[in-house]
N, C-alpha and C positions, 0 to 999 in steps of 0.2 A: 561635459561634466554631469555627474549625477546629482539629482536634487534630493538629497537626504535631509529634508526639513524636519522640524520637530513641532508641528502645529497640532500635535495630538493624534492619537490612534482612535478612530471611530468613524461612524458613518457621516458625521457632520463636518469632518475635517476636509481639507482640500483633496486629500487622497482617498476620502471616503467612497466616492463613486468607483474608484479602481478596486478598493477592498470589496465592495459589494459585487463587482463583476468577477473578481477572483473567487469569492464565496459561491456565486452562482455556477461558475465553471467547475469548481471542486464538487459542488452538489450534483452535477451531472454524473460524475464518476461514482460518487458515494451512493446515491440513490440507486443507480443501475447495478451496484454490487449487491444490493439487498432486495430489490423489488421483484426480481425474476423468480426467486426460490419459491415463494408462496403461490405463484401462478403456474408452476410446472404441471400440476394435474389437469388444469383447464387447457393448457397448450397441447399436451399429449392427447387429450380427448378430442381436440379439434383437428389437429394435423398429423397425429400419430407419432411414431418414432420413440416409443418408450425406452428401448434399449440404448438409444443414442443421446437421450436428454442430458447426461452428465457433461457432454461436450459443450452444452450451452455455457457452462462455467469454465471448463478447461480451455476452450478455444479463446474466450475473452481474456482470461488471465494470461495465457501464453502470448497472445498478440500484444497485450499491454506491456508485459515484462520485457520482451525482446526488443521492443521499439524505444523504450525509455532512454538507453544510452545514446542511441543515434539522434533522437530529437534533442537531447540535452547538448550534444556536441554542436548540432546545427544552430541551436539558439545562441551559442557563443560566437558563431560565424556570421549569421545574418540578422541576429536580434531576436528578442523574445516575442514581439508582437506578431510577426508573420507566422511563427510556429504555433502559438496558442490559437490564433484564428484558423489556421489550417486544421489543428486538432479538433476545434469546435465544429468546423465544417464537415470533417470526416465523421465525427460522432453523430452529427445531424443526419448525414446521408445514411449511415448505418442504421440509425433509429427508424428512419422512414422506411427503409427496406425491410427491417425486422417487422414493422407493423403491417407490411404487405406480404410477408412470407407465406408461401403456399405448402411448404413441406419442412420437415425437421432438418434435412441437409441444407436447404436454402437458409433457414433461420440460423443455423450454426455458422454458415459462411458469412452472413450479414453481421453476426456477433463478432466475427474477426475484424470487420471494418470498425465496429464500435470500439473494440479493444485497441486498434491502431490509433484511433482518435484520442482515447483516454490516455494512451502512452505519451501523448504530447501535452495534454491539458494538465495533468497532475504535477509533473516536475516543473514545467514552465511557470505554472501559477506560483509555486513555492519560490522559484528563482526570482520572479518579478517582485514578490514580497521582500526578498533579500536585497533587491536593487533599490527600492524606493523607501525603505524604512531603515532607521538607524539600528545599531547593535542593541541599544537599550529597548527599542520598540519591538524588535522582531519576535520576542517570546509572546508578547500580548497578541500580535498579529497571528502567530501560529495557534494561539488559543481560539481566535475567531475561526480560523480554517478548520481546526480540530472540532469545533462545535458543530460544524456542518456534518461531520461524520456521526456525531452523537444524535443529531436530529434525524439524520437519514436512517439510522439504525432502528428508529421507531416508525418514522413516516414511510419508509420503503416497504417493509413487510405489510403494513396496514393498507397502503394503496394497492399493493399486489393482491391482497386478499379481497379488497372491495371490488376491484376490476374483475377478478376471477369469479366472484359470487354473482356479479351482474352479467357474466358471459361476454365481457368485452376485454379479454386479456391483451388484445393488440394495443390498447391504450397505455399499457405499461411502457411501451416504446414511443408511441405517438405523443405522449405528454412531454417528451424531451424537446419537441419542436419549438414551442414558445420559449422554453428555458434557454435553448441554444441561441435562438435569435436575439433574445434580450441580453444575454451575456456578451455575445459578439458585438451587438450595437453599442453597449456601454463601453467596451474596450476600444472600439474604433473611435468613439466620441471623446473619451477622457484620457486614454493612455497613449502617450507619444514618446518616441525614442529618437535619439540622435546618435546613430551608430556610424562609426567610422568605416566607410566602405573601402575595403581592400580586396584584392584578388585572392581567392582561396582555391586550394586544390582538394577537391572532395575525395575522400578515401573510400572509393566504391568497393574495392576488393575487401578492405577491412570490414566495411558495413555488411557486405554479403556474407562473409565468413562468420562474423559475430552473430548475425541473425539466424543462420542455419544451425550453427553449433549450439547456441543457447536454446533454440527451438527443440532440438533433439534432446538435450540434457534435461530441460524442464519437462518436456513431454514424457521422458523416461521416469522422472520423479513423480509426475502427476498420475500416470497411468499404471506404474508398477504396482502389482498386487491387486489391480482393479481390472484393467482390460487384458492383462497378461500376467503370468507369474514372474516374480523377480528373477528367478534363475532360468527363465526360458530363453531360447535363442534370440527372439525378437528383442527382449529386454536387454540382453547383453550387447546385441548388435547396435541398438540405439545409443547406449551409453558409450560404447567404443567409438562409434562414428562421431558422436558429439565431441568426445575428448580429443580425437585426432584433428578434427576441424578447428577446435579451439586452440590446439597447439599451433596449427598453421596460421591462425589469426594472430597469435602472439609474435610469430616470426615476421609476418607482414607489417605489423605495427611498428617494429623496430626500424623499418626502412621508410615508412610513410612520412610524407612531408607534414601532414596535419592529421595524425591518427585519430580515429573515432574514440578510442579509449587510450589516452596518453599513458605511458608507463609510469610517470610520476604520480598518477592518481593512486596507484597501489604500492608505490615504493616509499612515499612519505609516511612516516609513522602516524601522524595525526589523522590523515585521510584513511589509512589502512585500518586503524583501530576503530574509527567512527563507522566505517563500513561494516566491520565485524559486529559492532554493537547493533547497528541497524538490522543485520542478519538475525541476531538473537531476538530483537524486538519482533521481527516478522514471524519467527517461529512461535514465540509465546502467544502473540496475538491470534494467529490462525489456529493454534492448538485449542485455545479456549473457545474461539468463535465456532469452530467445527464441532466440538464435543459437549459443550455445556448444555445446549438445548436437548441433544440426544440423551444425555445423562439424566436430566430432570424428567423428560417425557417417558423414557424407558424404565426408570427406576420407581418413581412414585406417581406416574400417570399425570404429570402436570400438563395443563393445556399448552398448546404451542404459543399462544399469546403470552401467557405468564412466563414460560421458559425464555421467550424472546426478551421480555422485560428484565428478567434476571441478568441476561447477558448484556443488555443495554446499559446496565450499571457500569460496565467496563468503559464504554464509550462516553459515559457521563463524567467519570473520574478523570479521564485523559485531558479534556479541554480545561477543566478546573485547574489542574496542576500546570498544564502547559502555559496558560495565561499568566501564571505567577512565577514561572521559571526564571524570568528576567531579574526578579528581585534577588534570587539566589545567585545566579552566575555573575551578576555585577558585583556582588559582595565577596563571594568565596571562590569564584572561578567555575569553568565548565566541568572539569573532571570531578570536583567535589560535589557539585550539584547532581551529576550523573550517578555518582556513588550513592548519594542519598536516595535517588530515584530507584536504582536497581535493588537497593536494600529493601525498600518498601515493596517492590515487585516480588522479591523472594519471600517476604513475609506473607503477602497475599496468596502466592502460589502454594506456600507451605500449609496455610490454613485449609485451602481447597483440597490438597492432596491428603492431609491427615483426617479430614472430616468426610471424605467421599463415601466411606462405608456407611454413613448415616445421613442419607440425602435430606436436605432441607433447603427450600427455596430462598428463604431470607439469608441463610448463612452463605449460600452460593452467591447471591447477589452482593452481599457484603464483601466476600472475597474478591469478586470481579471488580468491585469499586476500588478496593485497595490496590489491586494490580493495575487498574487504569490510572490511579493517582501516581503510581510509581513509573509507569511507562511514559507519562507526560513529562516527568522530570528527567527521563533518559533520552527520549527521541528528540525533543526540542533543543536542549542545549548542545547535544552532540552534532546535530545537523547545522545549527547556527555556528558552532565552532569551526566546522569544516568550511562553511560558506565564507566566514570572516577571515579565513587564512589565505584567500586567493583574491585576485582582481576580477573585474567585471567579465573579461573575456575568458575566464576559467570557471566562473561560478556556476554556469549551467551544467557543465560536465561533472563538476563535483556534486551538485545537487542530484543530478541524474544517477550518478554512481551510488550515492547513498540510498536513494529510493529503490534502485535496482537491487541492491543488496537485501533490502527488506522483502522485495518480491521473491527473490531466490530463497531467503530464509522461510518465507511462507510456503513456497512450493515443496522444499525439502522437508520442512516440518510436517506438512500434511502427509507426505509420503511415509515418513518415519512413524508418526503417530498412528497413521492408518495401518501400517504393518503390525504395530504393537496391539492395536485393538482387534484387528482381524485374526491374529493368532489366538486370542482368547475366545473370540466368538466362534472360531472353528472348533474349539475343544469343548464347547458347551459351558455350563456353569462350573464354578470351582469345585462344587461337590460331585461333579460328574453326571449331573442330571441332563437328560436330553433337552433339546430346544434351546439352542445357543443364544437366542435373543430374548430370553426371559429377564426379569428384573435383576436376579442375582448376577447373571452374566453381564448385563449392562453396567452394573455397579463395578464389577471386577475389571471390565475393559476400560471404563472411564477412569477408575482409580489409577490404572497403569498409565493411561495417557496423561493424567494430571501429574503423576510422578515424573514422567518424561518432560513435561512442561517445566516443572520445578528444576530439573537437571539443566534444561536449556537456560533458565534464568540464572542459575549458579555459574554456568560456563560464561555467560555474558558478563558476570562480575569480573572475571579474569580479563576480558577485553577492556572493560572500563578502567581497571587498575593499570593496564598497559598503556592507556591513553596518556600522552605527554601533557604535563601541566605547563604549557608554554605561554599561557595568557598572562603577561606581566601586569597589564591593566585592562581587564575585560570591560571596563566601563568606557573605554576610549573608542570612538567610532572609527571605522576604517577610513583610510585616505580616499579622497575623491578619485573615481576612475576616469581615465581619459580615453579609453577605447570604446566606450558606449555609455548610454545614459538613459534614464527614464525621466520624463518631464510630466508635470501635472498641470492640466488646464484649469484655471479658476472657474 
C-alpha cells in the first residue's frame, strides 16, 4: 500500500528528507542545463573544437529525451528507487568523465552519458512525488521542484562564469560529484518501496526502435538549418529513416506483451491532450529561453548578466503559480485551472510580441514573469491530472510521456524558431542594409520568433479546451495502490 499521508509538505515533515533528495536530484539536471553555456569560450580555448561545441547541448538533450520513455516504463516494472539511483550514478560517471575530458569529441561523448542519467532522474523524481503525496499536496510539491529550476537559472550561469574566469572550467562538471553522492545517500536512507515482484517481459525490440527512431527525428529537428540545410539529402534522409523506424515501432508495440509505450497512453483523450499541452509548453519555454537574451544583447547591448536576469523572471513566475495551482484545481478542476494559466501565458506572450520593436529590459522581464505565471498554472495541473488518472504501475509511463512530449516540443520549437530567425538574418536588416546581425535585424528576427511563440501559445489553448473535464471531485485523493508503494522512514 502507498503511504499518502498528510503530515504537511515541507522539509520538516516525515517526507521532508525525500523532498530534499528529489530537489537535489532535480538540481543536478537543472544546473547542468544552464552552467555549461557560459563556460564554452574557456572550454574551446583549452581543448579546441569550436565548430563542434553546439553538440555539447544537442547530444545531452538528445540522450535525455530519447531515454525518458524507456526509464519511465522500467520504473513501473521494477520500481522508482532502482531507476533514480541508476540515473544519479550514470550522471555522476558522466560528470567525472566530462571533468577529465581531453578533447571536444570526448567531452561530447561523456555529455551523452550525462544525458542518459538525466533521462532517468527528472521523470522518476516527479513520479516519486506523485506516489508519496496526495492530490491536494502535489501542486505545492511541484512548486518546490520548479523552484529548483528558478534557482538554477541564476546559479548555473553565475557558477559557469566564475569557474571560467578562474580558468577551472572542469569544475562545472566536477561540482556534481558531492551533489550526486548526497542525493543518492539521502534516497537510499529515507526512501523505501514495497514493489510487488512479478516476472516481466522486457520489450527490447520496441525500446531499440523507439530510441533509434526518436534519435533520428530529434536530431533532424535540432540540426536542420544548422549543420545542414532543411532541403538537403541528409536532412530528408534523417527524417524519412526516423519516420519509417517509428512506424515499425508502432507495429511492434501492438504485439508486445509489455510495450515500452502502451497504445492507451496516446489513445485516451485525457492523456493525449495533456501530452499535447506539454508539447506546447516546451515550445513556448524554449522559444523564450533561446531568444530573449540574444534579443536584449543584440538590440540594446544589454550585458549578458542583465539579459539572463530578465529571462530568469520566467523561471521565478513558474514556481510561484505552480505552488498555488492546487488551490485552483481543487476548487474549479484541472481544465479550468489550465485555461486560466494558458490565458495568462497568451497575455504575456502578446505583450512581448507587440513591444519587441521597442526593446526594454524591464518590459521584457515583466512579460517573461507573466508567461512564467501562466505556464505554472498549465504544466502543473495537467501533469497531475494525467498522473491521478492511473494506478501506481502506470504512473511512471504517464509521467514520462508527458515530459517526453515537452522535450519534443522544445526540440521542434527550437528548430522552427531557428528557421524563422535565420531567414531574417540571412536577408539582412528589414531596410535592406548589409550586416545581418545588426540591431535592426536582431529586433526583426526576435520579433518574428516572439510572434511564433505567441502562435504556439494560442494553439496550446486549443489543446486545453479539448482536455476532458472528467474530474468529478478533484479534491478526492486517488485510491491506494496495491502494485507498488513508497514508504517513509521516521
